[in-house]
N, C-alpha and C positions, 0 to 999 in steps of 0.2 A: 746411577744417578754419581756426577765427583763431587768426592771431597772436599769440603771448601776449609782453603787457607785461611790459619788460624795469621792474628796482625799483634806483634807484640806492641807495647808499652806500654808510658807511663801513666798513672793515673791523670797527670797535666795531661798529661796530652791527648788520652779518650777524653775529657772537657770541651781541649778545643774543637775537636770533633763535635760533641753533641752542641759545643755555642755555634758551630758552621750550619749546623743540621736543622737547628729550630729557625738559623738565620735567611736560609734556602727556603723552608717552608713559611715563614711567616713573613718575609719581606720582600726577598726577590722572585719569590713564586708571583705575588701580586705583579713586582714592577714588570715583567714578563707580560703577563696576561692583558696588563693596562696595556703598555706598547703593541701588542697583538689588537685590540679594543681598536687605537686609535692609526693601525695601519689599515684596517679593514675600511674603515672611512673614507681611505685613499682612491678606494675605486675598485677598477679592474684588479684583482689579486692575479692574475698568469704575469701582468708586468707590474708588480708594484714590489720593491727592492728590500722596501721596507718589511711590509709582511715576511718577506724571505728572511729575511736576518734575525726577525725576531719569533717567529718559528724556530729557526735555527739556535739564537738564544736557550728555549723551552725546550727542547729536547736536550741542547747541553746542560740544563739546570736540574733536570729529571734526571738522567744518565747520574749525575754527580749525587741526588740526593739519594739515591737507588746505591751506588756505592759508597756511601760515606755510611748510607742503616747498614749494611752488610759487614763495614770494617769494625763499627760500635758493636754488630752482634758477635763477628767469629773474634773480639776484644781478647787479647790476655794481659793482666795488667800483671808489672813486672815490677817484682819483690825482692829485693834483698836484703832486707830486716837481719837475718839470718849468716846473709853471708862471708867468707871468709874473706876479709878486708884485702888482701895483698892478691887473689888472682883476680884475673881481667875477666868480666862478666858483661849481662846486657844489663842496662841501667847502669852503669855506672859511671864515672870519666877515667879517664887514663892519660899518663902522659909520659908521652916515648921523646926521644932523642936518636938521629939518623945518624948510625954509625958513619965512619968515623968521626965528622965533624960540622954531624946538624945542629940545629934551633930545638928546643922545645918545644912540642906541639900539644897542645891537648885536647879531645873529646869525649864526648860522652857517648855510648855507644848504646841508641834507641832499635824498637823496632823501624821497617821501612815505612811504615804510616807518620810517625814523625821526624824522618832525617830528614834536617838540614843542615849541609855543612858551611854556611856563613853565618850561621848559630855556633858551631861549634859540635853538631850533634852528626855522627854518622851510622848509617843503618848497618845492623849485625848483617846484611846480607852482603855489606862489602869487601873488597881482598883485604884492605886496612883490617877492620874488626877480624873478619872470619881466620886470620892470622894471629890477632891478639887474644881471640880470646881461649879463656885456659891457662895462661902465661902469668906468673907471680913476678913482681916488683923484681929487678935487677936481673931479670930475663933478657939475653939476646935474643931477638926473631927477625925471620926472614919473611917479606912479605913481599908476593907473587902481583907486580901492579903490571897495570897497562903497558905504563911507559920502561919498563924491565923492576929487577928483581931488586930491594933495598933492605938495608940489614938499620935492625931499630932496635938501642934497648929501651925497656921500661921500666921506669922514673916512680914512676909512682901511679897510685888508685884507690880515686875516692870514691 
């Protein structure tokens, strides 16, 4: 049997997944079942697009439930209570500046399960995070990106 993947996340990220799972199991599942019942009432199922769409949605919801349950079961909570405050690590926010004259950018490094670049959260599997993790405030780091290599200077770690 294949080894299960660990999902690194904050306590807040795990709570969001638990909330999503609760919603999917209690509300969304019932909505889809109701849609299927209504679509069945339209007659011949072989040419019933509403029924097909509802069944597709049901498959998606059940797949998502399974995936979220697996993520929660394999969750590894990020704790940085005793961590060195000047070293970039999973669960910390890092501010850096592109060299020579880029703007400062701040991102929180989180597990892939809760990454959301629009909220300033990047995955620990991203090229940027992989390059920054383990480095300290003041260090200059080369980051390999799809658009080419860039140099950044770490300004702060929170």
